[in-house]
Backbone as CSV, one residue per row, in Angstrom:
resi,resn,N_x,N_y,N_z,CA_x,CA_y,CA_z,C_x,C_y,C_z
1,UNK,50.290,6.107,-0.894,49.144,5.235,-0.933,49.447,4.070,-1.869
2,UNK,48.962,2.949,-1.456,49.179,1.779,-2.300,48.071,1.684,-3.336
3,UNK,48.306,0.820,-4.271,47.362,0.659,-5.366,46.022,0.118,-4.859
4,UNK,46.030,-0.822,-3.919,44.780,-1.400,-3.417,43.984,-0.395,-2.585
5,UNK,44.685,0.485,-1.840,43.953,1.483,-1.066,43.322,2.527,-1.981
6,UNK,43.962,2.822,-3.102,43.372,3.748,-4.072,42.127,3.123,-4.677
7,UNK,42.215,1.836,-4.994,41.047,1.143,-5.549,39.913,1.096,-4.531
8,UNK,40.249,0.843,-3.287,39.228,0.784,-2.238,38.570,2.143,-2.062
9,UNK,39.375,3.194,-2.063,38.836,4.544,-1.929,37.958,4.904,-3.121
10,UNK,38.388,4.532,-4.308,37.609,4.807,-5.505,36.294,4.029,-5.492
11,UNK,36.345,2.784,-5.043,35.148,1.970,-4.941,34.167,2.568,-3.928
12,UNK,34.680,3.034,-2.791,33.816,3.649,-1.780,33.189,4.932,-2.312
13,UNK,33.951,5.707,-3.061,33.433,6.937,-3.649,32.334,6.633,-4.664
14,UNK,32.530,5.623,-5.486,31.512,5.227,-6.468,30.251,4.717,-5.769
15,UNK,30.420,3.934,-4.711,29.268,3.416,-3.975,28.479,4.563,-3.356
16,UNK,29.173,5.559,-2.816,28.491,6.713,-2.233,27.728,7.486,-3.304
17,UNK,28.311,7.615,-4.480,27.635,8.325,-5.571,26.382,7.573,-6.011
18,UNK,26.467,6.258,-6.090,25.310,5.463,-6.488,24.217,5.565,-5.437
19,UNK,24.576,5.519,-4.163,23.578,5.640,-3.092,22.901,7.000,-3.132
20,UNK,23.657,8.042,-3.422,23.089,9.382,-3.488,22.082,9.473,-4.624
21,UNK,22.425,8.921,-5.772,21.525,8.960,-6.918,20.303,8.078,-6.658
22,UNK,20.500,6.922,-6.028,19.392,5.999,-5.784,18.409,6.551,-4.755
23,UNK,18.862,7.402,-3.860,17.971,7.919,-2.825,17.279,9.214,-3.238
24,UNK,17.426,9.628,-4.483,16.767,10.844,-4.947,15.255,10.653,-4.921
25,UNK,14.537,11.702,-4.549,13.085,11.618,-4.436,12.462,11.704,-5.826
26,UNK,11.546,10.786,-6.086,10.859,10.779,-7.364,9.670,11.731,-7.310
27,UNK,9.308,12.298,-8.451,8.137,13.181,-8.452,6.860,12.368,-8.275
28,UNK,5.830,13.034,-7.842,4.532,12.369,-7.652,3.999,11.922,-9.008
29,UNK,3.354,10.758,-9.061,2.830,10.299,-10.351,1.664,11.159,-10.808
30,UNK,1.460,11.207,-12.104,0.333,11.955,-12.648,-0.963,11.236,-12.283
31,UNK,-2.091,11.914,-12.339,-3.364,11.253,-12.010,-3.637,10.032,-12.893
32,UNK,-3.237,10.118,-14.171,-3.446,8.976,-15.067,-2.593,7.789,-14.634
33,UNK,-1.338,8.064,-14.261,-0.449,6.989,-13.813,-0.942,6.393,-12.493
34,UNK,-1.446,7.229,-11.601,-1.973,6.736,-10.328,-3.203,5.866,-10.563
35,UNK,-4.066,6.259,-11.502,-5.261,5.470,-11.809,-4.869,4.133,-12.425
36,UNK,-3.866,4.167,-13.300,-3.404,2.931,-13.937,-2.780,2.001,-12.897
37,UNK,-2.043,2.558,-11.943,-1.434,1.750,-10.878,-2.508,1.148,-9.974
38,UNK,-3.557,1.911,-9.682,-4.648,1.394,-8.851,-5.366,0.255,-9.570
39,UNK,-5.558,0.386,-10.883,-6.210,-0.684,-11.639,-5.316,-1.924,-11.682
40,UNK,-4.005,-1.726,-11.843,-3.082,-2.862,-11.851,-3.078,-3.566,-10.496
41,UNK,-3.161,-2.804,-9.408,-3.210,-3.406,-8.069,-4.497,-4.204,-7.884
42,UNK,-5.612,-3.671,-8.386,-6.887,-4.384,-8.278,-6.850,-5.663,-9.109
43,UNK,-6.235,-5.597,-10.285,-6.151,-6.786,-11.133,-5.248,-7.837,-10.494
44,UNK,-4.161,-7.406,-9.849,-3.277,-8.347,-9.162,-3.987,-9.013,-7.987
45,UNK,-4.784,-8.246,-7.255,-5.542,-8.817,-6.133,-6.561,-9.831,-6.647
46,UNK,-7.225,-9.517,-7.770,-8.183,-10.447,-8.358,-7.479,-11.715,-8.831
47,UNK,-6.298,-11.560,-9.433,-5.537,-12.730,-9.890,-5.158,-13.623,-8.708
48,UNK,-4.843,-13.022,-7.570,-4.558,-13.799,-6.363,-5.774,-14.593,-5.907
49,UNK,-6.959,-13.978,-6.004,-8.200,-14.678,-5.626,-8.471,-15.836,-6.585
50,UNK,-8.196,-15.636,-7.875,-8.390,-16.706,-8.853,-7.431,-17.856,-8.560
51,UNK,-6.181,-17.523,-8.239,-5.203,-18.561,-7.904,-5.645,-19.349,-6.670
52,UNK,-6.144,-18.651,-5.657,-6.629,-19.330,-4.443,-7.825,-20.233,-4.762
53,UNK,-8.694,-19.792,-5.665,-9.850,-20.592,-6.056,-9.388,-21.871,-6.765
54,UNK,-8.441,-21.743,-7.682,-7.929,-22.915,-8.396,-7.234,-23.874,-7.435
55,UNK,-6.497,-23.325,-6.460,-5.848,-24.167,-5.460,-6.891,-24.909,-4.631
56,UNK,-7.950,-24.229,-4.248,-9.016,-24.859,-3.465,-9.656,-25.999,-4.250
57,UNK,-9.918,-25.777,-5.536,-10.510,-26.831,-6.366,-9.598,-28.047,-6.462
58,UNK,-8.301,-27.798,-6.650,-7.372,-28.931,-6.767,-7.239,-29.675,-5.437
59,UNK,-7.278,-28.957,-4.316,-7.221,-29.619,-3.011,-8.475,-30.455,-2.771
60,UNK,-9.631,-29.947,-3.183,-10.869,-30.718,-3.053,-10.806,-31.989,-3.897
61,UNK,-10.236,-31.867,-5.085,-10.121,-33.023,-5.971,-9.209,-34.085,-5.364
62,UNK,-8.071,-33.642,-4.809,-7.133,-34.577,-4.181,-7.765,-35.225,-2.951
63,UNK,-8.473,-34.445,-2.150,-9.119,-34.988,-0.949,-10.198,-36.001,-1.325
64,UNK,-10.966,-35.716,-2.369,-12.001,-36.654,-2.803,-11.374,-37.956,-3.302
65,UNK,-10.274,-37.846,-4.045,-9.580,-39.042,-4.527,-9.036,-39.851,-3.346
66,UNK,-8.504,-39.170,-2.351,-7.963,-39.852,-1.170,-9.078,-40.602,-0.432
67,UNK,-10.221,-39.942,-0.225,-11.331,-40.583,0.472,-11.868,-41.780,-0.310
68,UNK,-11.809,-41.682,-1.642,-12.331,-42.748,-2.485,-11.397,-43.963,-2.500
69,UNK,-10.089,-43.716,-2.494,-9.132,-44.819,-2.647,-8.604,-45.370,-1.334
70,UNK,-8.785,-44.684,-0.224,-8.279,-45.155,1.060,-9.433,-45.699,1.880
71,UNK,-9.390,-46.993,2.215,-10.517,-47.571,2.953,-10.636,-47.016,4.375
72,UNK,-9.539,-46.621,4.992,-9.601,-46.142,6.374,-9.963,-44.660,6.465
73,UNK,-10.132,-43.990,5.323,-10.463,-42.560,5.338,-11.884,-42.375,5.853
74,UNK,-12.096,-41.326,6.607,-13.400,-41.032,7.193,-14.207,-40.184,6.209
75,UNK,-15.216,-40.742,5.554,-15.982,-39.946,4.588,-16.821,-38.863,5.266
76,UNK,-17.078,-38.987,6.553,-17.868,-37.966,7.252,-17.079,-36.669,7.405
77,UNK,-15.762,-36.751,7.323,-14.926,-35.555,7.468,-14.804,-34.797,6.157
78,UNK,-15.681,-35.064,5.216,-15.609,-34.427,3.901,-16.100,-32.984,3.929
79,UNK,-16.679,-32.546,5.031,-17.208,-31.185,5.122,-16.092,-30.157,5.108
80,UNK,-16.448,-28.953,4.831,-15.480,-27.860,4.809,-16.069,-26.692,4.042
81,UNK,-15.345,-25.635,4.008,-15.808,-24.454,3.296,-15.749,-24.700,1.795
82,UNK,-16.770,-24.270,1.107,-16.804,-24.409,-0.344,-15.867,-23.382,-0.960
83,UNK,-15.349,-23.727,-2.121,-14.463,-22.798,-2.836,-15.307,-21.651,-3.397
84,UNK,-14.814,-20.429,-3.204,-15.550,-19.250,-3.664,-14.958,-18.752,-4.979
85,UNK,-15.762,-18.802,-6.036,-15.329,-18.325,-7.346,-15.321,-16.794,-7.336
86,UNK,-14.172,-16.154,-7.667,-14.123,-14.697,-7.632,-14.858,-14.029,-8.794
87,UNK,-15.214,-14.779,-9.813,-15.929,-14.206,-10.952,-14.984,-13.462,-11.882
88,UNK,-15.530,-12.823,-12.911,-14.677,-12.096,-13.860,-14.138,-10.810,-13.236
89,UNK,-13.048,-10.327,-13.784,-12.428,-9.094,-13.281,-13.306,-7.907,-13.641
90,UNK,-13.585,-7.084,-12.658,-14.345,-5.852,-12.867,-13.728,-4.775,-11.989
91,UNK,-13.355,-3.668,-12.600,-12.742,-2.573,-11.855,-13.551,-1.307,-12.099
92,UNK,-13.954,-0.679,-11.019,-14.659,0.594,-11.095,-13.782,1.645,-10.426
93,UNK,-13.251,2.580,-11.205,-12.390,3.594,-10.587,-13.195,4.487,-9.646
94,UNK,-12.555,4.945,-8.564,-13.271,5.832,-7.641,-13.596,7.162,-8.327
95,UNK,-14.727,7.723,-7.967,-15.138,8.999,-8.554,-14.227,10.106,-8.047
96,UNK,-13.804,10.956,-8.954,-12.929,12.066,-8.586,-13.760,13.185,-7.973
97,UNK,-13.266,13.709,-6.850,-13.959,14.817,-6.205,-13.549,16.123,-6.881
98,UNK,-14.461,17.073,-7.000,-14.039,18.387,-7.467,-13.121,19.027,-6.425
99,UNK,-12.301,19.942,-6.854,-11.313,20.541,-5.962,-11.966,21.194,-4.747
100,UNK,-13.099,21.863,-4.923,-13.740,22.542,-3.799,-14.340,21.529,-2.829
101,UNK,-14.877,20.434,-3.314,-15.446,19.424,-2.434,-14.355,18.695,-1.659
102,UNK,-13.170,18.649,-2.241,-12.062,17.982,-1.570,-11.472,18.847,-0.470
103,UNK,-11.870,20.121,-0.391,-11.355,21.014,0.636,-10.004,21.593,0.285
104,UNK,-9.691,21.615,-1.003,-8.380,22.086,-1.420,-8.235,23.591,-1.249
105,UNK,-9.337,24.325,-1.387,-9.243,25.780,-1.342,-9.808,26.386,-0.067
106,UNK,-10.585,25.648,0.655,-11.253,26.191,1.829,-10.469,25.880,3.091
107,UNK,-10.453,26.792,4.050,-9.806,26.492,5.330,-10.643,25.468,6.094
108,UNK,-10.050,24.761,7.058,-10.791,23.734,7.767,-11.971,24.254,8.574
109,UNK,-11.932,25.477,9.001,-13.037,26.020,9.786,-13.111,27.523,9.625
110,UNK,-14.189,28.109,10.113,-14.348,29.556,10.042,-13.617,30.186,11.215
111,UNK,-12.888,31.245,10.956,-12.147,31.925,12.010,-13.126,32.666,12.914
112,UNK,-12.951,32.512,14.228,-13.842,33.190,15.166,-13.199,34.447,15.733
113,UNK,-11.893,34.619,15.501,-11.217,35.824,15.962,-10.102,36.139,14.975
114,UNK,-9.652,37.373,14.983,-8.556,37.709,14.064,-7.282,36.963,14.465
115,UNK,-6.373,36.762,13.525,-5.174,35.997,13.830,-4.255,36.685,14.829
116,UNK,-4.326,38.005,14.934,-3.488,38.699,15.917,-4.378,39.465,16.887
117,UNK,-3.902,39.636,18.099,-4.679,40.358,19.110,-3.842,41.495,19.665
118,UNK,-4.496,42.357,20.412,-3.815,43.488,21.026,-3.196,43.112,22.367
119,UNK,-3.450,41.904,22.871,-2.938,41.484,24.168,-1.477,41.062,23.996
120,UNK,-0.573,41.589,24.841,0.823,41.178,24.741,0.969,39.678,25.063
121,UNK,1.968,39.070,24.488,2.180,37.625,24.674,2.446,37.289,26.139
122,UNK,3.120,38.166,26.871,3.419,37.916,28.269,2.140,37.890,29.102
123,UNK,1.160,38.705,28.762,-0.099,38.722,29.508,-0.977,37.527,29.111
124,UNK,-0.874,37.101,27.865,-1.712,35.998,27.396,-1.253,34.685,28.032
125,UNK,0.038,34.475,28.168,0.577,33.244,28.762,1.639,33.642,29.757
126,UNK,1.251,33.930,31.027,2.234,34.370,32.001,3.252,33.268,32.289
127,UNK,4.470,33.692,32.526,5.556,32.731,32.790,5.345,32.105,34.152
128,UNK,5.601,30.787,34.228,5.445,30.094,35.503,6.676,30.315,36.370
129,UNK,6.453,30.475,37.667,7.565,30.693,38.587,7.948,29.383,39.219
130,UNK,9.222,29.051,39.168,9.697,27.787,39.734,10.180,27.960,41.128
């Protein structure tokens, strides 16, 4: 083997090891971490709404300046949707359900028959003849 093929093989082996480690499954986040992530997502969505509001205000300002300084501009076309202020950030976490209300311990329905019967499987579902 040449020196470059050894390096290539070693590089491929290292890349495979990194991919194996990178694809490892992470554990589920704790309830506190999940709540914190949900609040961060809500705050990011609110920040996006604030950014859109500021953009709308600046576009209205530019359009008003254009209509004021351009004699050929049509002032009747000044209509449009008003900018909606998102207001201050407010986050209300969802109420946690008790385990029994969430259905964690109860089966989905009441059993109407025992799980096993005395009827042989061949009699219950006869084989089709081709």
